[in-house]
C-alpha positions as CSV (number, residue, x, y, z in Angstrom):
1,M,77.6,7.2,19.1
2,E,73.8,7.4,18.5
3,K,72.5,5.9,15.3
4,K,70.7,8.3,13.1
5,H,67.6,7.5,10.9
6,I,68.4,8.6,7.3
7,V,65.9,8.5,4.4
8,V,67.3,8.3,0.9
9,A,65.1,9.2,-2.0
10,G,65.8,7.1,-5.1
11,T,67.5,3.7,-5.5
12,G,69.5,4.3,-8.7
13,Y,73.3,4.1,-8.9
14,V,73.8,7.0,-6.4
15,G,70.9,6.5,-4.0
16,L,71.5,2.7,-3.6
17,S,75.2,3.1,-3.1
18,L,74.7,5.9,-0.5
19,S,72.1,3.8,1.3
20,V,74.4,0.8,1.6
21,L,77.3,2.9,2.8
22,L,75.3,4.9,5.3
23,S,73.6,1.8,6.6
24,Q,76.9,0.6,8.1
25,D,76.5,3.0,11.0
26,N,72.9,4.3,10.7
27,K,69.4,3.1,10.2
28,V,68.5,3.8,6.5
29,T,65.2,3.8,4.7
30,A,65.5,4.0,0.9
31,V,62.4,5.0,-1.0
32,D,61.6,4.9,-4.7
33,I,58.5,5.5,-6.9
34,I,59.1,2.4,-9.0
35,E,57.3,-0.4,-7.2
36,E,59.3,-3.2,-9.1
37,K,62.6,-1.8,-7.7
38,V,61.2,-1.7,-4.2
39,K,60.0,-5.3,-4.4
40,M,63.5,-6.4,-5.7
41,L,65.2,-4.6,-2.9
42,N,62.9,-6.0,-0.2
43,G,63.8,-9.4,-1.7
44,R,67.5,-8.6,-1.3
45,K,68.1,-8.4,-5.1
46,S,69.8,-5.4,-6.8
47,P,67.6,-3.5,-9.3
48,I,70.8,-2.3,-11.0
49,R,72.0,-4.1,-14.1
50,D,75.5,-3.3,-15.2
51,E,76.5,-5.2,-18.3
């Protein structure tokens, strides 16, 4: 099966979860307008804090 390139807008609870699940079989690019979140994700750290 051919891998698709999917873009997910937003890296909150829903967007980040979808990105991770979809990336198992596809190429995924997740985008966000909050630069700090993007830097954390590029550093392989989750921007989501769940106490």
